[in-house]
PDB file as gemmi writes it, atoms N, CA and C in Angstrom:
CRYST1    1.000    1.000    1.000  90.00  90.00  90.00 P 1                      
ATOM      1  N   MET A   1      24.497   3.873   9.723  1.00  0.00           N  
ATOM      2  CA  MET A   1      23.216   3.596   9.434  1.00  0.00           C  
ATOM      3  C   MET A   1      22.898   4.223   8.127  1.00  0.00           C  
ATOM      4  N   ILE A   2      21.925   3.384   7.146  1.00  0.00           N  
ATOM      5  CA  ILE A   2      21.695   4.002   5.931  1.00  0.00           C  
ATOM      6  C   ILE A   2      20.374   4.393   5.929  1.00  0.00           C  
ATOM      7  N   SER A   3      20.151   5.447   5.604  1.00  0.00           N  
ATOM      8  CA  SER A   3      18.780   6.097   5.259  1.00  0.00           C  
ATOM      9  C   SER A   3      17.776   6.083   4.146  1.00  0.00           C  
ATOM     10  N   LYS A   4      16.890   5.598   4.351  1.00  0.00           N  
ATOM     11  CA  LYS A   4      16.227   5.212   3.243  1.00  0.00           C  
ATOM     12  C   LYS A   4      15.383   6.424   2.583  1.00  0.00           C  
ATOM     13  N   ASP A   5      15.129   6.414   1.139  1.00  0.00           N  
ATOM     14  CA  ASP A   5      15.023   7.881   0.655  1.00  0.00           C  
ATOM     15  C   ASP A   5      13.482   8.186   0.949  1.00  0.00           C  
ATOM     16  N   THR A   6      12.576   8.584   1.979  1.00  0.00           N  
ATOM     17  CA  THR A   6      11.566   9.077   2.296  1.00  0.00           C  
ATOM     18  C   THR A   6      10.538   9.307   1.148  1.00  0.00           C  
ATOM     19  N   GLY A   7      10.785  10.510   0.506  1.00  0.00           N  
ATOM     20  CA  GLY A   7      10.106  10.869  -0.419  1.00  0.00           C  
ATOM     21  C   GLY A   7       9.992   9.714  -1.360  1.00  0.00           C  
ATOM     22  N   GLY A   8      10.725   9.318  -1.703  1.00  0.00           N  
ATOM     23  CA  GLY A   8      10.149   8.029  -2.685  1.00  0.00           C  
ATOM     24  C   GLY A   8       9.478   7.044  -2.344  1.00  0.00           C  
ATOM     25  N   ASP A   9       9.199   7.002  -0.877  1.00  0.00           N  
ATOM     26  CA  ASP A   9       8.597   6.083  -0.280  1.00  0.00           C  
ATOM     27  C   ASP A   9       7.101   6.506  -0.561  1.00  0.00           C  
ATOM     28  N   GLU A  10       7.153   7.605  -0.037  1.00  0.00           N  
ATOM     29  CA  GLU A  10       5.836   8.404  -0.489  1.00  0.00           C  
ATOM     30  C   GLU A  10       5.185   8.559  -1.668  1.00  0.00           C  
ATOM     31  N   GLU A  11       5.940   8.618  -2.757  1.00  0.00           N  
ATOM     32  CA  GLU A  11       5.776   8.203  -4.130  1.00  0.00           C  
ATOM     33  C   GLU A  11       4.824   6.994  -4.211  1.00  0.00           C  
ATOM     34  N   ARG A  12       5.775   5.901  -4.267  1.00  0.00           N  
ATOM     35  CA  ARG A  12       5.446   4.766  -4.067  1.00  0.00           C  
ATOM     36  C   ARG A  12       4.229   4.210  -3.389  1.00  0.00           C  
ATOM     37  N   VAL A  13       3.596   4.754  -2.049  1.00  0.00           N  
ATOM     38  CA  VAL A  13       2.628   4.534  -1.570  1.00  0.00           C  
ATOM     39  C   VAL A  13       1.376   4.753  -2.078  1.00  0.00           C  
ATOM     40  N   VAL A  14       1.587   6.338  -2.882  1.00  0.00           N  
ATOM     41  CA  VAL A  14       0.768   6.937  -3.500  1.00  0.00           C  
ATOM     42  C   VAL A  14       0.366   5.943  -4.471  1.00  0.00           C  
ATOM     43  N   LEU A  15       1.458   5.608  -5.352  1.00  0.00           N  
ATOM     44  CA  LEU A  15       1.547   4.771  -6.543  1.00  0.00           C  
ATOM     45  C   LEU A  15       0.690   3.389  -6.437  1.00  0.00           C  
ATOM     46  N   TRP A  16       1.014   2.877  -5.448  1.00  0.00           N  
ATOM     47  CA  TRP A  16       0.259   1.598  -5.160  1.00  0.00           C  
ATOM     48  C   TRP A  16      -0.963   1.572  -4.840  1.00  0.00           C  
ATOM     49  N   ALA A  17      -1.439   2.608  -3.599  1.00  0.00           N  
ATOM     50  CA  ALA A  17      -2.884   3.011  -3.186  1.00  0.00           C  
ATOM     51  C   ALA A  17      -3.494   2.976  -4.490  1.00  0.00           C  
ATOM     52  N   SER A  18      -3.176   4.216  -5.467  1.00  0.00           N  
ATOM     53  CA  SER A  18      -3.836   4.281  -6.645  1.00  0.00           C  
ATOM     54  C   SER A  18      -3.901   3.237  -7.454  1.00  0.00           C  
ATOM     55  N   ARG A  19      -3.149   2.450  -7.851  1.00  0.00           N  
ATOM     56  CA  ARG A  19      -3.198   1.226  -8.263  1.00  0.00           C  
ATOM     57  C   ARG A  19      -4.431  -0.142  -7.830  1.00  0.00           C  
ATOM     58  N   LEU A  20      -4.033  -0.414  -6.210  1.00  0.00           N  
ATOM     59  CA  LEU A  20      -4.712  -0.889  -5.908  1.00  0.00           C  
ATOM     60  C   LEU A  20      -6.400  -0.230  -5.995  1.00  0.00           C  
ATOM     61  N   GLN A  21      -6.788   0.838  -5.788  1.00  0.00           N  
ATOM     62  CA  GLN A  21      -8.228   1.500  -5.860  1.00  0.00           C  
ATOM     63  C   GLN A  21      -8.279   0.963  -7.206  1.00  0.00           C  
ATOM     64  N   ARG A  22      -7.970   1.568  -8.415  1.00  0.00           N  
ATOM     65  CA  ARG A  22      -7.900   1.027  -9.469  1.00  0.00           C  
ATOM     66  C   ARG A  22      -8.486  -0.452  -9.916  1.00  0.00           C  
ATOM     67  N   TRP A  23      -7.723  -1.224  -9.577  1.00  0.00           N  
ATOM     68  CA  TRP A  23      -8.123  -2.846  -9.262  1.00  0.00           C  
ATOM     69  C   TRP A  23      -9.386  -3.062  -8.876  1.00  0.00           C  
ATOM     70  N   GLY A  24     -10.194  -2.505  -8.021  1.00  0.00           N  
ATOM     71  CA  GLY A  24     -11.169  -2.724  -7.171  1.00  0.00           C  
ATOM     72  C   GLY A  24     -11.083  -3.612  -5.860  1.00  0.00           C  
ATOM     73  N   VAL A  25      -9.670  -3.228  -5.411  1.00  0.00           N  
ATOM     74  CA  VAL A  25      -9.142  -4.034  -4.513  1.00  0.00           C  
ATOM     75  C   VAL A  25      -8.538  -2.815  -2.967  1.00  0.00           C  
ATOM     76  N   GLY A  26      -9.186  -1.806  -3.375  1.00  0.00           N  
ATOM     77  CA  GLY A  26      -8.517  -0.744  -2.425  1.00  0.00           C  
ATOM     78  C   GLY A  26      -9.165  -0.732  -0.521  1.00  0.00           C  
ATOM     79  N   ASP A  27     -10.891  -1.645  -1.203  1.00  0.00           N  
ATOM     80  CA  ASP A  27     -11.375  -2.154  -0.091  1.00  0.00           C  
ATOM     81  C   ASP A  27     -10.487  -2.924   1.210  1.00  0.00           C  
ATOM     82  N   LEU A  28      -9.966  -3.920   0.109  1.00  0.00           N  
ATOM     83  CA  LEU A  28      -9.802  -5.054   1.059  1.00  0.00           C  
ATOM     84  C   LEU A  28      -8.507  -5.011   1.488  1.00  0.00           C  
ATOM     85  N   ALA A  29      -7.432  -3.935   0.712  1.00  0.00           N  
ATOM     86  CA  ALA A  29      -6.026  -4.161   0.800  1.00  0.00           C  
ATOM     87  C   ALA A  29      -5.572  -3.648   2.321  1.00  0.00           C  
ATOM     88  N   PRO A  30      -6.455  -2.527   2.960  1.00  0.00           N  
ATOM     89  CA  PRO A  30      -5.879  -2.418   4.048  1.00  0.00           C  
ATOM     90  C   PRO A  30      -5.140  -3.824   5.371  1.00  0.00           C  
ATOM     91  N   LEU A  31      -6.785  -4.483   5.168  1.00  0.00           N  
ATOM     92  CA  LEU A  31      -6.767  -5.280   5.646  1.00  0.00           C  
ATOM     93  C   LEU A  31      -5.922  -6.402   5.502  1.00  0.00           C  
ATOM     94  N   ALA A  32      -5.504  -6.109   4.492  1.00  0.00           N  
ATOM     95  CA  ALA A  32      -4.488  -7.432   3.849  1.00  0.00           C  
ATOM     96  C   ALA A  32      -3.220  -7.174   4.256  1.00  0.00           C  
ATOM     97  N   VAL A  33      -2.779  -5.871   3.988  1.00  0.00           N  
ATOM     98  CA  VAL A  33      -1.565  -5.164   4.680  1.00  0.00           C  
ATOM     99  C   VAL A  33      -1.429  -5.577   5.833  1.00  0.00           C  
ATOM    100  N   ASP A  34      -1.944  -4.862   7.131  1.00  0.00           N  
ATOM    101  CA  ASP A  34      -2.275  -5.368   8.211  1.00  0.00           C  
ATOM    102  C   ASP A  34      -1.799  -6.880   8.925  1.00  0.00           C  
ATOM    103  N   VAL A  35      -2.967  -7.530   8.535  1.00  0.00           N  
ATOM    104  CA  VAL A  35      -2.368  -9.056   8.133  1.00  0.00           C  
ATOM    105  C   VAL A  35      -1.286  -9.732   7.765  1.00  0.00           C  
ATOM    106  N   LEU A  36      -0.656  -9.326   6.502  1.00  0.00           N  
ATOM    107  CA  LEU A  36       0.720  -9.895   6.415  1.00  0.00           C  
ATOM    108  C   LEU A  36       2.002  -8.973   6.511  1.00  0.00           C  
ATOM    109  N   ARG A  37       1.571  -7.941   7.191  1.00  0.00           N  
ATOM    110  CA  ARG A  37       2.829  -7.302   7.134  1.00  0.00           C  
ATOM    111  C   ARG A  37       4.134  -8.007   8.085  1.00  0.00           C  
ATOM    112  N   PRO A  38       3.729  -8.688   9.147  1.00  0.00           N  
ATOM    113  CA  PRO A  38       5.054  -9.397   9.283  1.00  0.00           C  
ATOM    114  C   PRO A  38       6.059 -10.183   8.452  1.00  0.00           C  
ATOM    115  N   PHE A  39       4.950 -10.603   7.277  1.00  0.00           N  
ATOM    116  CA  PHE A  39       5.616 -11.231   6.243  1.00  0.00           C  
ATOM    117  C   PHE A  39       6.179 -10.376   5.210  1.00  0.00           C  
ATOM    118  N   GLY A  40       6.156  -8.866   5.273  1.00  0.00           N  
ATOM    119  CA  GLY A  40       6.699  -7.989   4.087  1.00  0.00           C  
ATOM    120  C   GLY A  40       8.085  -8.272   3.701  1.00  0.00           C  
ATOM    121  N   PHE A  41       9.396  -8.643   4.712  1.00  0.00           N  
ATOM    122  CA  PHE A  41      10.150  -8.651   4.544  1.00  0.00           C  
ATOM    123  C   PHE A  41      10.588  -9.636   3.490  1.00  0.00           C  
ATOM    124  N   LEU A  42       9.981 -10.674   3.735  1.00  0.00           N  
ATOM    125  CA  LEU A  42      10.046 -12.247   3.450  1.00  0.00           C  
ATOM    126  C   LEU A  42       9.412 -11.622   1.767  1.00  0.00           C  
ATOM    127  N   GLY A  43       8.186 -11.343   1.628  1.00  0.00           N  
ATOM    128  CA  GLY A  43       8.110 -10.627   0.414  1.00  0.00           C  
ATOM    129  C   GLY A  43       9.026 -10.102  -0.382  1.00  0.00           C  
ATOM    130  N   ALA A  44       9.482  -9.192   0.010  1.00  0.00           N  
ATOM    131  CA  ALA A  44      10.710  -8.448  -0.575  1.00  0.00           C  
ATOM    132  C   ALA A  44      11.768  -9.130  -1.086  1.00  0.00           C  
ATOM    133  N   GLN A  45      12.253 -10.008  -0.348  1.00  0.00           N  
ATOM    134  CA  GLN A  45      13.078 -10.717  -0.586  1.00  0.00           C  
ATOM    135  C   GLN A  45      12.820 -12.001  -1.762  1.00  0.00           C  
ATOM    136  N   MET A  46      11.308 -12.159  -2.057  1.00  0.00           N  
ATOM    137  CA  MET A  46      11.212 -13.149  -2.714  1.00  0.00           C  
ATOM    138  C   MET A  46      10.686 -12.226  -4.123  1.00  0.00           C  
ATOM    139  N   LEU A  47      10.425 -10.943  -3.927  1.00  0.00           N  
ATOM    140  CA  LEU A  47      10.688 -10.366  -5.394  1.00  0.00           C  
ATOM    141  C   LEU A  47      12.186 -10.110  -5.822  1.00  0.00           C  
ATOM    142  N   HIS A  48      12.809  -9.934  -4.829  1.00  0.00           N  
ATOM    143  CA  HIS A  48      14.644  -9.521  -5.403  1.00  0.00           C  
ATOM    144  C   HIS A  48      14.856 -11.000  -6.117  1.00  0.00           C  
ATOM    145  N   LEU A  49      14.103 -12.434  -5.033  1.00  0.00           N  
ATOM    146  CA  LEU A  49      14.891 -13.453  -5.815  1.00  0.00           C  
ATOM    147  C   LEU A  49      14.097 -14.168  -7.191  1.00  0.00           C  
ATOM    148  N   LEU A  50      13.319 -13.322  -7.780  1.00  0.00           N  
ATOM    149  CA  LEU A  50      12.261 -13.797  -8.710  1.00  0.00           C  
ATOM    150  C   LEU A  50      12.180 -12.486  -9.555  1.00  0.00           C  
ATOM    151  N   ALA A  51      13.208 -11.402  -9.249  1.00  0.00           N  
ATOM    152  CA  ALA A  51      13.240 -10.121 -10.556  1.00  0.00           C  
ATOM    153  C   ALA A  51      13.731 -10.594 -11.654  1.00  0.00           C  
ATOM    154  N   PRO A  52      14.635 -11.581 -11.772  1.00  0.00           N  
ATOM    155  CA  PRO A  52      15.041 -11.867 -13.248  1.00  0.00           C  
ATOM    156  C   PRO A  52      14.005 -12.292 -14.172  1.00  0.00           C  
ATOM    157  N   VAL A  53      12.691 -13.213 -13.616  1.00  0.00           N  
ATOM    158  CA  VAL A  53      11.661 -13.394 -14.086  1.00  0.00           C  
ATOM    159  C   VAL A  53      10.450 -12.325 -14.189  1.00  0.00           C  
ATOM    160  N   LEU A  54      10.139 -11.983 -13.330  1.00  0.00           N  
ATOM    161  CA  LEU A  54       9.229 -10.441 -13.212  1.00  0.00           C  
ATOM    162  C   LEU A  54       9.768  -9.216 -14.276  1.00  0.00           C  
ATOM    163  N   THR A  55      10.857  -9.694 -14.646  1.00  0.00           N  
ATOM    164  CA  THR A  55      11.241  -8.141 -15.335  1.00  0.00           C  
ATOM    165  C   THR A  55      10.645  -8.283 -16.747  1.00  0.00           C  
ATOM    166  N   THR A  56      10.486  -9.668 -17.051  1.00  0.00           N  
ATOM    167  CA  THR A  56       9.392  -9.816 -18.368  1.00  0.00           C  
ATOM    168  C   THR A  56       7.547  -9.136 -18.328  1.00  0.00           C  
ATOM    169  N   PHE A  57       7.681  -9.581 -16.998  1.00  0.00           N  
ATOM    170  CA  PHE A  57       5.957  -8.595 -16.883  1.00  0.00           C  
ATOM    171  C   PHE A  57       6.269  -7.370 -16.137  1.00  0.00           C  
ATOM    172  N   SER A  58       6.988  -6.234 -15.887  1.00  0.00           N  
ATOM    173  CA  SER A  58       7.489  -5.433 -15.223  1.00  0.00           C  
ATOM    174  C   SER A  58       9.022  -4.968 -15.011  1.00  0.00           C  
ATOM    175  N   SER A  59       8.770  -3.288 -15.215  1.00  0.00           N  
ATOM    176  CA  SER A  59      10.222  -2.415 -15.381  1.00  0.00           C  
ATOM    177  C   SER A  59      11.183  -3.209 -13.910  1.00  0.00           C  
ATOM    178  N   PRO A  60      12.219  -3.384 -14.159  1.00  0.00           N  
ATOM    179  CA  PRO A  60      13.392  -3.520 -12.652  1.00  0.00           C  
ATOM    180  C   PRO A  60      12.915  -2.517 -11.538  1.00  0.00           C  
ATOM    181  N   ALA A  61      13.020  -1.327 -12.121  1.00  0.00           N  
ATOM    182  CA  ALA A  61      12.514  -0.214 -10.980  1.00  0.00           C  
ATOM    183  C   ALA A  61      11.582  -0.203 -10.416  1.00  0.00           C  
ATOM    184  N   GLU A  62      10.043  -0.725 -10.738  1.00  0.00           N  
ATOM    185  CA  GLU A  62       8.884  -1.550 -10.723  1.00  0.00           C  
ATOM    186  C   GLU A  62       9.035  -2.098  -9.379  1.00  0.00           C  
ATOM    187  N   ILE A  63       9.897  -3.505  -9.881  1.00  0.00           N  
ATOM    188  CA  ILE A  63      10.268  -4.626  -9.000  1.00  0.00           C  
ATOM    189  C   ILE A  63      10.919  -3.966  -7.628  1.00  0.00           C  
ATOM    190  N   SER A  64      12.017  -3.397  -7.614  1.00  0.00           N  
ATOM    191  CA  SER A  64      13.235  -3.027  -6.539  1.00  0.00           C  
ATOM    192  C   SER A  64      12.471  -1.935  -6.019  1.00  0.00           C  
ATOM    193  N   GLY A  65      11.022  -1.158  -6.373  1.00  0.00           N  
ATOM    194  CA  GLY A  65      10.555  -0.285  -5.554  1.00  0.00           C  
ATOM    195  C   GLY A  65       9.351  -0.748  -4.643  1.00  0.00           C  
ATOM    196  N   LEU A  66       9.001  -1.530  -5.624  1.00  0.00           N  
ATOM    197  CA  LEU A  66       7.673  -2.609  -4.754  1.00  0.00           C  
ATOM    198  C   LEU A  66       8.404  -3.007  -3.397  1.00  0.00           C  
ATOM    199  N   ALA A  67       9.653  -4.054  -3.674  1.00  0.00           N  
ATOM    200  CA  ALA A  67      10.214  -4.723  -2.656  1.00  0.00           C  
ATOM    201  C   ALA A  67      10.835  -3.613  -1.334  1.00  0.00           C  
ATOM    202  N   ASP A  68      11.323  -2.618  -1.654  1.00  0.00           N  
ATOM    203  CA  ASP A  68      11.347  -1.647  -0.874  1.00  0.00           C  
ATOM    204  C   ASP A  68      10.473  -0.843  -0.154  1.00  0.00           C  
ATOM    205  N   LEU A  69       9.139  -0.506  -0.670  1.00  0.00           N  
ATOM    206  CA  LEU A  69       7.914  -0.621  -0.191  1.00  0.00           C  
ATOM    207  C   LEU A  69       7.692  -1.582   1.138  1.00  0.00           C  
ATOM    208  N   LEU A  70       7.516  -2.934   0.767  1.00  0.00           N  
ATOM    209  CA  LEU A  70       7.550  -4.115   1.745  1.00  0.00           C  
ATOM    210  C   LEU A  70       8.501  -4.132   2.810  1.00  0.00           C  
ATOM    211  N   GLU A  71       9.400  -3.614   2.447  1.00  0.00           N  
ATOM    212  CA  GLU A  71      10.778  -3.405   3.646  1.00  0.00           C  
ATOM    213  C   GLU A  71      10.458  -2.656   4.274  1.00  0.00           C  
ATOM    214  N   SER A  72       9.728  -1.517   4.303  1.00  0.00           N  
ATOM    215  CA  SER A  72       9.776  -0.624   5.195  1.00  0.00           C  
ATOM    216  C   SER A  72       8.420  -0.539   5.846  1.00  0.00           C  
ATOM    217  N   PRO A  73       8.526  -0.662   7.375  1.00  0.00           N  
ATOM    218  CA  PRO A  73       7.321  -0.753   7.580  1.00  0.00           C  
ATOM    219  C   PRO A  73       6.457   0.386   7.735  1.00  0.00           C  
ATOM    220  N   GLU A  74       7.179   1.753   7.894  1.00  0.00           N  
ATOM    221  CA  GLU A  74       6.532   3.148   7.993  1.00  0.00           C  
ATOM    222  C   GLU A  74       5.866   3.353   6.431  1.00  0.00           C  
ATOM    223  N   ALA A  75       6.615   2.857   5.492  1.00  0.00           N  
ATOM    224  CA  ALA A  75       5.546   3.071   3.965  1.00  0.00           C  
ATOM    225  C   ALA A  75       4.483   1.868   4.127  1.00  0.00           C  
ATOM    226  N   LEU A  76       4.604   0.588   5.017  1.00  0.00           N  
ATOM    227  CA  LEU A  76       2.924   0.048   4.846  1.00  0.00           C  
ATOM    228  C   LEU A  76       2.372   0.562   5.464  1.00  0.00           C  
ATOM    229  N   GLU A  77       2.571   1.078   7.115  1.00  0.00           N  
ATOM    230  CA  GLU A  77       1.653   2.110   7.743  1.00  0.00           C  
ATOM    231  C   GLU A  77       1.317   3.047   6.772  1.00  0.00           C  
ATOM    232  N   ARG A  78       1.933   3.820   6.010  1.00  0.00           N  
ATOM    233  CA  ARG A  78       0.818   4.872   5.694  1.00  0.00           C  
ATOM    234  C   ARG A  78       0.118   4.350   3.911  1.00  0.00           C  
ATOM    235  N   LEU A  79       0.720   3.008   3.565  1.00  0.00           N  
ATOM    236  CA  LEU A  79      -0.191   2.604   2.882  1.00  0.00           C  
ATOM    237  C   LEU A  79      -1.683   2.376   3.385  1.00  0.00           C  
ATOM    238  N   SER A  80      -1.210   1.578   4.643  1.00  0.00           N  
ATOM    239  CA  SER A  80      -2.657   1.245   5.289  1.00  0.00           C  
ATOM    240  C   SER A  80      -3.875   2.166   5.024  1.00  0.00           C  
ATOM    241  N   ASP A  81      -3.096   3.496   6.013  1.00  0.00           N  
ATOM    242  CA  ASP A  81      -3.659   4.676   6.333  1.00  0.00           C  
ATOM    243  C   ASP A  81      -4.025   5.083   4.846  1.00  0.00           C  
ATOM    244  N   THR A  82      -3.745   5.001   3.775  1.00  0.00           N  
ATOM    245  CA  THR A  82      -4.161   6.074   3.001  1.00  0.00           C  
ATOM    246  C   THR A  82      -5.355   5.332   2.286  1.00  0.00           C  
ATOM    247  N   LEU A  83      -4.911   3.821   2.060  1.00  0.00           N  
ATOM    248  CA  LEU A  83      -5.828   2.891   0.991  1.00  0.00           C  
ATOM    249  C   LEU A  83      -7.233   3.164   2.450  1.00  0.00           C  
ATOM    250  N   GLY A  84      -7.206   3.153   3.556  1.00  0.00           N  
ATOM    251  CA  GLY A  84      -8.276   3.227   4.552  1.00  0.00           C  
ATOM    252  C   GLY A  84      -8.583   4.253   4.320  1.00  0.00           C  
ATOM    253  N   SER A  85      -8.325   5.268   4.526  1.00  0.00           N  
ATOM    254  CA  SER A  85      -8.680   6.650   4.279  1.00  0.00           C  
ATOM    255  C   SER A  85     -10.044   7.017   2.653  1.00  0.00           C  
ATOM    256  N   HIS A  86      -9.104   6.294   1.639  1.00  0.00           N  
ATOM    257  CA  HIS A  86      -9.967   6.300   0.850  1.00  0.00           C  
ATOM    258  C   HIS A  86     -10.957   5.658   0.791  1.00  0.00           C  
ATOM    259  N   GLY A  87     -11.376   4.348   1.202  1.00  0.00           N  
ATOM    260  CA  GLY A  87     -12.517   3.442   1.547  1.00  0.00           C  
ATOM    261  C   GLY A  87     -13.321   4.240   2.254  1.00  0.00           C  
ATOM    262  N   GLN A  88     -12.917   5.057   3.492  1.00  0.00           N  
ATOM    263  CA  GLN A  88     -14.177   5.646   4.512  1.00  0.00           C  
ATOM    264  C   GLN A  88     -14.550   6.785   3.908  1.00  0.00           C  
ATOM    265  N   GLY A  89     -14.030   7.564   2.813  1.00  0.00           N  
ATOM    266  CA  GLY A  89     -14.265   9.059   2.422  1.00  0.00           C  
ATOM    267  C   GLY A  89     -15.486   8.335   1.200  1.00  0.00           C  
ATOM    268  N   ARG A  90     -14.785   6.963   0.461  1.00  0.00           N  
ATOM    269  CA  ARG A  90     -16.369   6.712  -0.243  1.00  0.00           C  
ATOM    270  C   ARG A  90     -17.491   5.737   0.236  1.00  0.00           C  
ATOM    271  N   ARG A  91     -17.004   5.464   1.394  1.00  0.00           N  
ATOM    272  CA  ARG A  91     -18.268   4.759   2.011  1.00  0.00           C  
ATOM    273  C   ARG A  91     -19.082   5.636   2.856  1.00  0.00           C  
ATOM    274  N   SER A  92     -18.479   6.580   3.589  1.00  0.00           N  
ATOM    275  CA  SER A  92     -19.385   7.488   4.238  1.00  0.00           C  
ATOM    276  C   SER A  92     -20.653   8.440   3.727  1.00  0.00           C  
ATOM    277  N   GLY A  93     -19.515   9.055   2.742  1.00  0.00           N  
ATOM    278  CA  GLY A  93     -20.366   9.913   1.364  1.00  0.00           C  
ATOM    279  C   GLY A  93     -21.598  10.342   1.731  1.00  0.00           C  
ATOM    280  N   GLY A  94     -21.690  10.617   2.802  1.00  0.00           N  
ATOM    281  CA  GLY A  94     -22.972  11.585   3.370  1.00  0.00           C  
ATOM    282  C   GLY A  94     -24.243  10.353   3.471  1.00  0.00           C  
ATOM    283  N   HIS A  95     -24.035   9.054   3.829  1.00  0.00           N  
ATOM    284  CA  HIS A  95     -25.204   8.381   3.941  1.00  0.00           C  
ATOM    285  C   HIS A  95     -25.301   8.108   5.400  1.00  0.00           C  
ATOM    286  N   GLY A  96     -24.572   8.562   6.085  1.00  0.00           N  
ATOM    287  CA  GLY A  96     -24.619   8.272   7.650  1.00  0.00           C  
ATOM    288  C   GLY A  96     -24.672   9.377   8.297  1.00  0.00           C  
ATOM    289  N   ARG A  97     -25.831   9.339   9.583  1.00  0.00           N  
ATOM    290  CA  ARG A  97     -26.121  10.800  10.497  1.00  0.00           C  
ATOM    291  C   ARG A  97     -25.044  10.424  11.736  1.00  0.00           C  
ATOM    292  N   ALA A  98     -24.721  11.755  11.918  1.00  0.00           N  
ATOM    293  CA  ALA A  98     -24.340  11.428  13.366  1.00  0.00           C  
ATOM    294  C   ALA A  98     -25.278  10.615  14.628  1.00  0.00           C  
ATOM    295  N   GLU A  99     -24.797  10.307  15.384  1.00  0.00           N  
ATOM    296  CA  GLU A  99     -25.628  10.177  16.411  1.00  0.00           C  
ATOM    297  C   GLU A  99     -26.019  11.179  17.548  1.00  0.00           C  
ATOM    298  N   GLY A 100     -27.145  11.915  17.591  1.00  0.00           N  
ATOM    299  CA  GLY A 100     -27.659  12.944  18.388  1.00  0.00           C  
ATOM    300  C   GLY A 100     -27.830  13.934  17.967  1.00  0.00           C  
ATOM    301  N   GLY A 101     -27.475  13.499  16.470  1.00  0.00           N  
ATOM    302  CA  GLY A 101     -27.784  15.083  15.068  1.00  0.00           C  
ATOM    303  C   GLY A 101     -29.096  15.472  15.023  1.00  0.00           C  
ATOM    304  N   ARG A 102     -30.240  14.719  15.474  1.00  0.00           N  
ATOM    305  CA  ARG A 102     -31.703  14.505  14.931  1.00  0.00           C  
ATOM    306  C   ARG A 102     -32.152  15.754  15.835  1.00  0.00           C  
ATOM    307  N   PRO A 103     -33.128  16.588  15.240  1.00  0.00           N  
ATOM    308  CA  PRO A 103     -33.637  17.840  16.179  1.00  0.00           C  
ATOM    309  C   PRO A 103     -34.595  17.659  16.859  1.00  0.00           C  
TER     310      PRO A 103                                                      
END                                                                             
């Protein structure tokens, strides 16, 4: 059995979570990850197949890293959790009040 580098997965999760937040799609990404999760393996295979063309726009290491992220259900779960926690932290921001919190 081949073991995956979980440290590398964690770095990729943080990298892609920050990129998605910076691009302004951090709030939609957790939903997209959850809905498209069954197709992660196919997406990874497409990245491998299109890698010769995609290297025009990105480094081979980036493409391979994203493909590895898509192939790992655990990494996708962490990505969804990371993005969800970022979005909830920003949304809650002290605007809401807990029920029963009134004097």
